[in-house]
VMD Tcl script that builds the backbone (N, CA, C; Angstrom):
set m [mol new atoms 450]
animate dup $m
set s [atomselect $m all]
$s set {name element resname resid chain x y z} {
  {N N MET 1 A 0.825 -1.342 0.178}
  {CA C MET 1 A 0.291 -0.262 0.336}
  {C C MET 1 A 0.784 1.276 0.059}
  {N N GLN 2 A 0.275 2.058 -0.875}
  {CA C GLN 2 A 1.181 3.613 -0.881}
  {C C GLN 2 A 0.784 4.226 0.346}
  {N N PHE 3 A 1.617 4.962 0.840}
  {CA C PHE 3 A 1.030 5.830 2.007}
  {C C PHE 3 A 0.575 7.414 1.550}
  {N N THR 4 A -0.406 7.291 0.775}
  {CA C THR 4 A -0.901 8.501 0.481}
  {C C THR 4 A -2.566 9.049 1.923}
  {N N GLN 5 A -2.587 9.342 2.082}
  {CA C GLN 5 A -3.881 10.151 2.994}
  {C C GLN 5 A -4.957 9.397 2.522}
  {N N SER 6 A -5.566 9.215 0.996}
  {CA C SER 6 A -6.183 8.753 0.921}
  {C C SER 6 A -6.498 7.258 0.954}
  {N N LYS 7 A -5.426 6.317 0.803}
  {CA C LYS 7 A -5.106 5.173 0.929}
  {C C LYS 7 A -5.281 4.706 2.047}
  {N N ILE 8 A -4.872 5.502 3.281}
  {CA C ILE 8 A -4.754 5.360 4.505}
  {C C ILE 8 A -6.487 4.987 5.200}
  {N N ASN 9 A -6.764 6.412 4.630}
  {CA C ASN 9 A -8.522 6.616 4.959}
  {C C ASN 9 A -8.889 5.196 4.510}
  {N N LEU 10 A -8.982 4.967 3.215}
  {CA C LEU 10 A -9.908 3.857 2.639}
  {C C LEU 10 A -9.537 2.523 3.437}
  {N N PHE 11 A -7.749 2.128 4.098}
  {CA C PHE 11 A -7.563 1.349 5.030}
  {C C PHE 11 A -8.580 1.493 6.228}
  {N N LEU 12 A -8.657 2.616 6.689}
  {CA C LEU 12 A -9.458 2.538 8.093}
  {C C LEU 12 A -10.739 2.939 7.404}
  {N N PHE 13 A -11.415 2.688 6.478}
  {CA C PHE 13 A -12.903 2.189 6.478}
  {C C PHE 13 A -12.981 0.644 6.108}
  {N N PHE 14 A -12.158 -0.278 5.826}
  {CA C PHE 14 A -12.215 -1.475 5.540}
  {C C PHE 14 A -11.863 -2.266 7.131}
  {N N LYS 15 A -10.292 -1.809 7.964}
  {CA C LYS 15 A -10.295 -2.574 8.433}
  {C C LYS 15 A -10.255 -1.968 9.726}
  {N N VAL 16 A -10.490 -0.563 9.810}
  {CA C VAL 16 A -10.854 -0.077 11.402}
  {C C VAL 16 A -12.512 0.950 11.327}
  {N N PRO 17 A -13.207 -0.014 10.993}
  {CA C PRO 17 A -14.711 1.008 10.491}
  {C C PRO 17 A -14.624 1.837 11.691}
  {N N SER 18 A -14.951 1.045 12.884}
  {CA C SER 18 A -15.425 2.117 14.142}
  {C C SER 18 A -14.972 3.168 14.089}
  {N N ALA 19 A -13.591 3.436 14.041}
  {CA C ALA 19 A -12.287 4.661 13.397}
  {C C ALA 19 A -13.429 5.367 12.580}
  {N N TYR 20 A -13.495 4.879 11.467}
  {CA C TYR 20 A -13.571 5.336 10.135}
  {C C TYR 20 A -15.587 6.133 10.215}
  {N N ILE 21 A -16.131 5.371 11.312}
  {CA C ILE 21 A -17.483 5.811 10.934}
  {C C ILE 21 A -17.624 6.926 12.099}
  {N N SER 22 A -16.636 6.983 13.139}
  {CA C SER 22 A -16.950 7.777 13.993}
  {C C SER 22 A -15.984 9.153 13.386}
  {N N GLY 23 A -15.811 9.557 12.380}
  {CA C GLY 23 A -15.446 10.860 11.800}
  {C C GLY 23 A -13.668 10.730 11.630}
  {N N VAL 24 A -13.025 9.741 12.004}
  {CA C VAL 24 A -11.576 9.883 12.106}
  {C C VAL 24 A -11.502 10.114 10.928}
  {N N ARG 25 A -10.240 10.770 10.539}
  {CA C ARG 25 A -9.755 10.829 8.662}
  {C C ARG 25 A -8.151 11.463 9.142}
  {N N ILE 26 A -7.052 10.779 8.435}
  {CA C ILE 26 A -5.788 11.129 7.844}
  {C C ILE 26 A -5.508 12.524 7.499}
  {N N LYS 27 A -5.428 13.446 7.496}
  {CA C LYS 27 A -5.123 14.692 6.598}
  {C C LYS 27 A -3.770 14.919 5.892}
  {N N SER 28 A -2.984 13.729 6.446}
  {CA C SER 28 A -1.360 14.002 5.942}
  {C C SER 28 A -0.575 13.037 6.919}
  {N N ILE 29 A 0.604 12.821 5.974}
  {CA C ILE 29 A 1.664 11.475 6.582}
  {C C ILE 29 A 2.588 12.238 5.859}
  {N N SER 30 A 3.525 12.251 6.709}
  {CA C SER 30 A 5.088 11.920 6.047}
  {C C SER 30 A 6.071 11.433 7.157}
  {N N GLU 31 A 7.151 11.498 6.344}
  {CA C GLU 31 A 8.360 10.710 7.300}
  {C C GLU 31 A 8.355 10.491 8.584}
  {N N LEU 32 A 8.100 11.948 9.089}
  {CA C LEU 32 A 8.315 12.627 10.772}
  {C C LEU 32 A 7.117 12.667 10.904}
  {N N GLU 33 A 6.325 13.287 10.305}
  {CA C GLU 33 A 4.502 12.974 11.515}
  {C C GLU 33 A 3.229 12.472 10.762}
  {N N CYS 34 A 2.872 12.652 11.562}
  {CA C CYS 34 A 1.162 12.376 10.910}
  {C C CYS 34 A -0.141 13.307 11.652}
  {N N VAL 35 A -0.873 14.098 10.786}
  {CA C VAL 35 A -1.964 14.621 11.710}
  {C C VAL 35 A -2.999 13.691 10.694}
  {N N ALA 36 A -4.071 13.676 12.200}
  {CA C ALA 36 A -5.569 12.885 11.717}
  {C C ALA 36 A -6.094 14.392 12.356}
  {N N THR 37 A -8.131 14.575 11.646}
  {CA C THR 37 A -8.605 15.149 12.213}
  {C C THR 37 A -9.838 14.392 12.679}
  {N N VAL 38 A -10.863 14.658 13.341}
  {CA C VAL 38 A -11.904 14.405 13.520}
  {C C VAL 38 A -12.585 15.675 14.485}
  {N N THR 39 A -14.255 15.324 13.767}
  {CA C THR 39 A -15.098 16.216 14.204}
  {C C THR 39 A -15.636 15.824 15.296}
  {N N HIS 40 A -16.236 16.489 16.096}
  {CA C HIS 40 A -17.555 16.323 17.017}
  {C C HIS 40 A -18.330 16.389 16.372}
  {N N THR 41 A -19.533 15.134 16.516}
  {CA C THR 41 A -20.858 14.800 15.842}
  {C C THR 41 A -21.425 14.033 16.668}
  {N N TRP 42 A -22.783 13.997 16.601}
  {CA C TRP 42 A -23.832 13.166 17.309}
  {C C TRP 42 A -23.131 11.844 17.610}
  {N N ILE 43 A -22.441 11.416 16.113}
  {CA C ILE 43 A -22.036 9.819 16.200}
  {C C ILE 43 A -20.832 9.562 17.528}
  {N N ASN 44 A -20.014 10.787 17.608}
  {CA C ASN 44 A -19.152 10.404 18.568}
  {C C ASN 44 A -19.337 11.612 20.002}
  {N N GLN 45 A -20.490 11.590 20.161}
  {CA C GLN 45 A -20.420 12.052 21.680}
  {C C GLN 45 A -20.924 11.739 22.605}
  {N N ASN 46 A -20.619 12.312 24.130}
  {CA C ASN 46 A -20.536 11.709 25.376}
  {C C ASN 46 A -21.981 12.426 25.784}
  {N N PRO 47 A -22.334 11.823 27.115}
  {CA C PRO 47 A -23.410 12.516 27.832}
  {C C PRO 47 A -23.263 14.131 28.417}
  {N N PHE 48 A -21.547 14.656 27.793}
  {CA C PHE 48 A -21.213 15.803 28.726}
  {C C PHE 48 A -20.835 16.792 27.460}
  {N N LYS 49 A -21.989 16.365 25.996}
  {CA C LYS 49 A -21.429 17.343 25.111}
  {C C LYS 49 A -20.217 17.348 24.195}
  {N N SER 50 A -19.826 16.692 24.362}
  {CA C SER 50 A -18.071 16.543 24.204}
  {C C SER 50 A -18.065 15.614 23.383}
  {N N MET 51 A -16.833 15.419 22.728}
  {CA C MET 51 A -16.365 14.275 21.644}
  {C C MET 51 A -15.919 13.104 23.105}
  {N N TYR 52 A -16.458 11.910 22.975}
  {CA C TYR 52 A -16.354 10.935 24.023}
  {C C TYR 52 A -14.504 10.370 23.948}
  {N N PHE 53 A -14.151 9.970 25.068}
  {CA C PHE 53 A -12.832 10.253 24.967}
  {C C PHE 53 A -11.980 8.841 24.137}
  {N N ALA 54 A -12.947 7.820 23.344}
  {CA C ALA 54 A -12.346 6.682 22.718}
  {C C ALA 54 A -11.761 6.950 21.610}
  {N N VAL 55 A -13.390 8.007 20.922}
  {CA C VAL 55 A -12.961 8.481 19.408}
  {C C VAL 55 A -11.653 9.304 19.532}
  {N N GLN 56 A -11.298 10.029 20.293}
  {CA C GLN 56 A -9.922 10.769 20.612}
  {C C GLN 56 A -9.117 9.927 20.729}
  {N N ALA 57 A -8.626 8.556 21.075}
  {CA C ALA 57 A -8.240 7.800 21.639}
  {C C ALA 57 A -8.028 7.261 20.215}
  {N N MET 58 A -8.718 6.951 19.518}
  {CA C MET 58 A -8.489 6.090 18.503}
  {C C MET 58 A -8.188 7.171 16.912}
  {N N ALA 59 A -8.468 8.518 17.207}
  {CA C ALA 59 A -7.621 9.526 15.944}
  {C C ALA 59 A -6.135 9.660 16.660}
  {N N ALA 60 A -5.807 9.285 18.151}
  {CA C ALA 60 A -5.009 9.598 18.188}
  {C C ALA 60 A -4.080 8.673 18.010}
  {N N GLU 61 A -4.541 7.205 17.985}
  {CA C GLU 61 A -3.763 6.145 18.047}
  {C C GLU 61 A -3.413 5.796 16.592}
  {N N VAL 62 A -4.061 6.559 15.555}
  {CA C VAL 62 A -4.397 6.062 13.829}
  {C C VAL 62 A -2.852 7.033 13.537}
  {N N THR 63 A -2.493 8.629 14.432}
  {CA C THR 63 A -1.357 9.031 13.895}
  {C C THR 63 A 0.027 8.553 14.088}
  {N N THR 64 A 0.167 7.504 15.210}
  {CA C THR 64 A 1.066 6.727 15.834}
  {C C THR 64 A 1.242 5.634 14.858}
  {N N GLY 65 A -0.321 4.787 14.648}
  {CA C GLY 65 A 0.392 3.482 14.068}
  {C C GLY 65 A 0.658 4.166 12.658}
  {N N ALA 66 A 0.096 5.000 12.025}
  {CA C ALA 66 A 0.212 5.099 10.149}
  {C C ALA 66 A 2.021 5.571 9.996}
  {N N LEU 67 A 2.292 6.169 11.378}
  {CA C LEU 67 A 4.048 6.116 11.199}
  {C C LEU 67 A 4.217 4.899 11.272}
  {N N VAL 68 A 4.234 3.928 11.925}
  {CA C VAL 68 A 4.944 3.055 12.780}
  {C C VAL 68 A 4.781 1.875 11.162}
  {N N LEU 69 A 3.383 2.564 10.221}
  {CA C LEU 69 A 3.368 1.058 9.498}
  {C C LEU 69 A 4.287 1.967 8.051}
  {N N TYR 70 A 4.227 3.289 8.216}
  {CA C TYR 70 A 4.860 3.575 7.032}
  {C C TYR 70 A 6.254 3.108 7.293}
  {N N HIS 71 A 6.830 3.154 8.154}
  {CA C HIS 71 A 8.251 2.912 8.302}
  {C C HIS 71 A 8.480 1.441 8.471}
  {N N ILE 72 A 7.702 0.621 8.831}
  {CA C ILE 72 A 7.860 -0.902 8.504}
  {C C ILE 72 A 8.062 -0.880 6.895}
  {N N LYS 73 A 7.082 0.154 5.982}
  {CA C LYS 73 A 6.791 -0.737 4.766}
  {C C LYS 73 A 8.282 -0.340 4.069}
  {N N LYS 74 A 9.240 0.846 4.159}
  {CA C LYS 74 A 10.323 1.157 3.925}
  {C C LYS 74 A 11.717 -0.245 4.127}
  {N N VAL 75 A 11.402 -0.896 5.143}
  {CA C VAL 75 A 12.301 -1.995 5.029}
  {C C VAL 75 A 11.872 -3.277 4.654}
  {N N GLU 76 A 12.833 -3.975 4.450}
  {CA C GLU 76 A 13.010 -5.111 3.508}
  {C C GLU 76 A 12.692 -6.426 4.391}
  {N N HIS 77 A 11.890 -6.007 5.481}
  {CA C HIS 77 A 11.692 -6.812 6.561}
  {C C HIS 77 A 10.545 -6.986 7.052}
  {N N ASN 78 A 9.967 -8.557 7.425}
  {CA C ASN 78 A 8.614 -8.555 8.039}
  {C C ASN 78 A 8.665 -8.657 9.331}
  {N N ILE 79 A 8.265 -7.251 9.783}
  {CA C ILE 79 A 7.928 -6.665 11.112}
  {C C ILE 79 A 6.868 -6.540 11.284}
  {N N SER 80 A 6.235 -7.372 12.620}
  {CA C SER 80 A 5.469 -7.153 13.577}
  {C C SER 80 A 5.040 -6.366 14.126}
  {N N MET 81 A 3.836 -5.525 14.799}
  {CA C MET 81 A 3.943 -4.085 15.227}
  {C C MET 81 A 2.336 -4.541 16.220}
  {N N LEU 82 A 2.397 -3.946 17.951}
  {CA C LEU 82 A 1.793 -4.561 18.454}
  {C C LEU 82 A 2.053 -3.102 19.449}
  {N N ILE 83 A 0.793 -2.676 20.321}
  {CA C ILE 83 A 0.622 -1.743 21.131}
  {C C ILE 83 A 0.692 -2.533 22.697}
  {N N LEU 84 A 1.453 -1.891 23.524}
  {CA C LEU 84 A 1.962 -2.609 24.753}
  {C C LEU 84 A 1.258 -1.925 25.636}
  {N N SER 85 A 1.600 -0.625 25.429}
  {CA C SER 85 A 0.442 0.310 26.403}
  {C C SER 85 A -0.117 1.218 25.803}
  {N N ASN 86 A -0.698 1.951 26.751}
  {CA C ASN 86 A -0.967 3.803 26.249}
  {C C ASN 86 A -2.039 4.611 27.484}
  {N N LYS 87 A -1.949 5.527 27.515}
  {CA C LYS 87 A -2.188 6.408 28.314}
  {C C LYS 87 A -2.393 7.884 27.683}
  {N N GLY 88 A -3.483 8.191 28.416}
  {CA C GLY 88 A -4.916 9.367 27.586}
  {C C GLY 88 A -4.603 10.058 29.030}
  {N N SER 89 A -4.069 11.859 28.628}
  {CA C SER 89 A -4.740 12.879 29.273}
  {C C SER 89 A -5.983 13.897 28.502}
  {N N PHE 90 A -6.723 14.283 29.577}
  {CA C PHE 90 A -7.767 15.376 28.951}
  {C C PHE 90 A -7.658 16.803 29.501}
  {N N PHE 91 A -7.556 17.990 28.985}
  {CA C PHE 91 A -7.247 18.954 29.436}
  {C C PHE 91 A -8.607 19.859 29.311}
  {N N LYS 92 A -9.578 19.390 28.032}
  {CA C LYS 92 A -10.039 20.657 27.715}
  {C C LYS 92 A -11.481 19.701 27.205}
  {N N LYS 93 A -12.371 20.077 26.741}
  {CA C LYS 93 A -14.023 19.602 25.759}
  {C C LYS 93 A -13.842 19.487 24.948}
  {N N ALA 94 A -13.694 18.128 24.178}
  {CA C ALA 94 A -13.285 18.485 22.749}
  {C C ALA 94 A -14.561 18.325 21.780}
  {N N THR 95 A -14.345 19.788 21.286}
  {CA C THR 95 A -15.757 20.251 20.652}
  {C C THR 95 A -15.088 20.639 19.381}
  {N N GLY 96 A -16.141 20.892 18.615}
  {CA C GLY 96 A -15.451 21.310 17.198}
  {C C GLY 96 A -14.575 20.459 16.349}
  {N N LYS 97 A -13.909 20.477 15.554}
  {CA C LYS 97 A -13.082 19.988 14.379}
  {C C LYS 97 A -11.587 19.814 15.578}
  {N N ILE 98 A -11.098 18.381 16.303}
  {CA C ILE 98 A -9.699 18.282 16.529}
  {C C ILE 98 A -8.465 17.606 15.843}
  {N N PHE 99 A -7.668 18.137 15.983}
  {CA C PHE 99 A -6.623 18.095 15.118}
  {C C PHE 99 A -5.689 17.028 16.004}
  {N N PHE 100 A -5.302 15.647 15.564}
  {CA C PHE 100 A -3.902 15.222 16.021}
  {C C PHE 100 A -2.831 14.966 15.637}
  {N N LYS 101 A -1.971 14.992 16.104}
  {CA C LYS 101 A -0.650 15.308 15.518}
  {C C LYS 101 A 0.382 14.045 16.233}
  {N N CYS 102 A 0.917 13.370 15.542}
  {CA C CYS 102 A 2.496 12.782 16.081}
  {C C CYS 102 A 3.713 12.961 15.445}
  {N N VAL 103 A 4.642 13.557 15.746}
  {CA C VAL 103 A 5.981 14.120 15.260}
  {C C VAL 103 A 7.066 13.046 15.599}
  {N N ASP 104 A 6.678 11.982 15.712}
  {CA C ASP 104 A 7.283 10.630 16.575}
  {C C ASP 104 A 8.501 9.804 15.281}
  {N N GLY 105 A 7.956 10.339 14.177}
  {CA C GLY 105 A 8.634 9.452 13.044}
  {C C GLY 105 A 10.249 8.771 12.860}
  {N N HIS 106 A 10.637 9.881 13.288}
  {CA C HIS 106 A 11.871 9.454 13.548}
  {C C HIS 106 A 12.657 8.274 15.045}
  {N N LYS 107 A 11.640 8.619 15.679}
  {CA C LYS 107 A 11.522 7.609 16.803}
  {C C LYS 107 A 11.335 6.367 16.532}
  {N N ILE 108 A 10.239 5.791 15.589}
  {CA C ILE 108 A 10.095 4.378 15.290}
  {C C ILE 108 A 11.224 4.437 14.070}
  {N N GLU 109 A 11.890 4.882 13.554}
  {CA C GLU 109 A 12.784 4.390 12.093}
  {C C GLU 109 A 13.377 4.201 12.933}
  {N N GLU 110 A 14.037 4.803 13.845}
  {CA C GLU 110 A 15.571 4.302 15.037}
  {C C GLU 110 A 14.985 2.658 15.341}
  {N N THR 111 A 13.775 3.009 16.508}
  {CA C THR 111 A 13.482 1.510 16.317}
  {C C THR 111 A 13.365 0.350 16.035}
  {N N ILE 112 A 12.975 0.255 14.713}
  {CA C ILE 112 A 12.688 -0.363 13.398}
  {C C ILE 112 A 14.131 -1.079 13.569}
  {N N LYS 113 A 15.090 0.073 13.158}
  {CA C LYS 113 A 16.341 -0.803 12.452}
  {C C LYS 113 A 17.118 -0.971 13.766}
  {N N ARG 114 A 16.742 -0.666 15.105}
  {CA C ARG 114 A 17.551 -1.526 15.993}
  {C C ARG 114 A 17.017 -2.496 16.100}
  {N N ALA 115 A 15.142 -3.366 16.119}
  {CA C ALA 115 A 14.867 -4.577 16.012}
  {C C ALA 115 A 15.909 -5.233 14.793}
  {N N ILE 116 A 15.541 -4.877 13.708}
  {CA C ILE 116 A 16.464 -5.523 12.797}
  {C C ILE 116 A 17.658 -6.300 13.178}
  {N N GLU 117 A 18.630 -5.042 13.585}
  {CA C GLU 117 A 20.209 -5.265 14.317}
  {C C GLU 117 A 20.009 -6.136 15.243}
  {N N THR 118 A 19.160 -5.863 15.843}
  {CA C THR 118 A 19.112 -7.116 17.622}
  {C C THR 118 A 18.364 -8.489 16.873}
  {N N GLY 119 A 17.169 -8.627 15.990}
  {CA C GLY 119 A 16.232 -9.193 15.980}
  {C C GLY 119 A 15.779 -9.580 17.057}
  {N N LYS 120 A 15.566 -8.472 18.067}
  {CA C LYS 120 A 14.828 -8.687 19.176}
  {C C LYS 120 A 13.944 -7.629 19.375}
  {N N GLY 121 A 12.700 -8.073 20.138}
  {CA C GLY 121 A 11.738 -7.237 20.024}
  {C C GLY 121 A 11.780 -5.677 20.727}
  {N N GLN 122 A 11.736 -4.527 20.253}
  {CA C GLN 122 A 11.970 -3.478 20.781}
  {C C GLN 122 A 10.693 -2.478 20.993}
  {N N VAL 123 A 10.960 -1.087 21.672}
  {CA C VAL 123 A 9.667 -0.715 21.982}
  {C C VAL 123 A 9.968 0.647 21.962}
  {N N CYS 124 A 9.058 1.357 21.389}
  {CA C CYS 124 A 9.052 2.854 21.073}
  {C C CYS 124 A 7.987 3.694 21.491}
  {N N LEU 125 A 7.851 4.574 22.226}
  {CA C LEU 125 A 6.853 5.570 23.185}
  {C C LEU 125 A 6.542 6.956 22.562}
  {N N MET 126 A 5.277 6.721 21.937}
  {CA C MET 126 A 4.969 7.607 21.089}
  {C C MET 126 A 4.124 8.435 21.190}
  {N N LYS 127 A 3.889 9.849 20.841}
  {CA C LYS 127 A 3.113 10.749 21.495}
  {C C LYS 127 A 2.131 11.555 20.445}
  {N N SER 128 A 0.776 11.886 20.297}
  {CA C SER 128 A 0.099 12.163 19.697}
  {C C SER 128 A -0.272 13.517 20.135}
  {N N ILE 129 A -0.579 14.752 20.185}
  {CA C ILE 129 A -1.423 15.523 20.586}
  {C C ILE 129 A -2.753 16.351 20.089}
  {N N GLY 130 A -4.156 16.421 20.707}
  {CA C GLY 130 A -4.923 16.816 19.835}
  {C C GLY 130 A -4.932 18.546 20.536}
  {N N ILE 131 A -5.177 19.028 19.185}
  {CA C ILE 131 A -5.435 20.033 19.125}
  {C C ILE 131 A -6.777 21.035 19.045}
  {N N ASN 132 A -7.596 21.752 19.486}
  {CA C ASN 132 A -8.912 22.089 18.609}
  {C C ASN 132 A -8.870 23.622 17.855}
  {N N GLN 133 A -9.795 23.894 17.308}
  {CA C GLN 133 A -9.772 25.093 16.246}
  {C C GLN 133 A -9.045 26.337 17.030}
  {N N GLU 134 A -9.369 26.232 18.191}
  {CA C GLU 134 A -8.853 27.634 19.092}
  {C C GLU 134 A -7.203 27.522 19.061}
  {N N GLY 135 A -6.500 26.477 18.982}
  {CA C GLY 135 A -5.669 25.791 18.982}
  {C C GLY 135 A -5.035 25.871 20.316}
  {N N GLU 136 A -6.025 25.427 21.166}
  {CA C GLU 136 A -5.832 24.998 22.664}
  {C C GLU 136 A -5.964 23.126 22.641}
  {N N GLN 137 A -4.942 22.701 23.441}
  {CA C GLN 137 A -4.656 21.508 23.834}
  {C C GLN 137 A -5.869 20.733 24.408}
  {N N VAL 138 A -6.522 19.865 23.892}
  {CA C VAL 138 A -7.871 19.183 24.573}
  {C C VAL 138 A -7.432 17.529 25.083}
  {N N SER 139 A -6.112 17.333 24.186}
  {CA C SER 139 A -5.640 15.760 25.351}
  {C C SER 139 A -4.357 15.482 24.475}
  {N N GLU 140 A -4.077 14.428 25.407}
  {CA C GLU 140 A -2.625 14.035 24.834}
  {C C GLU 140 A -2.611 12.522 25.040}
  {N N PHE 141 A -1.945 11.916 24.417}
  {CA C PHE 141 A -1.802 10.641 24.349}
  {C C PHE 141 A -0.669 10.193 24.517}
  {N N ASP 142 A -0.111 8.840 25.017}
  {CA C ASP 142 A 0.986 8.192 24.806}
  {C C ASP 142 A 0.560 6.400 24.311}
  {N N PHE 143 A 1.439 5.976 23.312}
  {CA C PHE 143 A 1.555 4.737 23.090}
  {C C PHE 143 A 2.546 4.462 22.977}
  {N N GLU 144 A 2.986 2.858 23.730}
  {CA C GLU 144 A 3.693 2.016 23.535}
  {C C GLU 144 A 3.753 1.213 22.336}
  {N N TRP 145 A 4.853 1.166 21.316}
  {CA C TRP 145 A 4.228 0.469 20.566}
  {C C TRP 145 A 5.988 -0.667 20.271}
  {N N THR 146 A 5.463 -1.639 20.631}
  {CA C THR 146 A 6.364 -2.966 20.106}
  {C C THR 146 A 6.493 -3.127 18.497}
  {N N VAL 147 A 7.634 -3.852 18.326}
  {CA C VAL 147 A 8.195 -3.967 16.719}
  {C C VAL 147 A 9.081 -5.346 16.941}
  {N N LYS 148 A 8.952 -6.051 16.298}
  {CA C LYS 148 A 9.642 -7.030 16.455}
  {C C LYS 148 A 10.023 -8.033 14.635}
  {N N VAL 149 A 11.245 -8.401 14.534}
  {CA C VAL 149 A 11.407 -9.306 12.823}
  {C C VAL 149 A 10.485 -10.643 13.307}
  {N N LYS 150 A 9.869 -10.744 12.397}
  {CA C LYS 150 A 8.978 -12.232 12.043}
  {C C LYS 150 A 10.197 -13.185 11.902}
}
mol reanalyze $m
mol bondsrecalc $m
mol representation Tube
mol addrep $m
């Protein structure tokens, strides 16, 4: 799969339909960063008139996971990936359009190189930050990804 915004969104539609139905969309991806958006709507709301925390977590995870896939595709090894743990912090109600951004492409690239060199599983901590349209941080997620040569 070529890593373009539209191809990843199509991947979400077929492989992660709950994220797609909730409105999570990749807006851009490069070697270093990935940006996703999700807009607060009826389908992804909580009882407090803001975005449900799990929808924010899906959007944040997609930004980190897409970068992991991007860098796995670049190497000529069969690499497995799995989330080891995650943590979320919430600072403000998420309403309107929320932008999630991960800029840890360099981290996962180095982690994959170490996994190939050592033949052992490696762990990479990646962060995704959610910002509303006013530029205020609404949430922050940390994901520990494991990668291993199969």
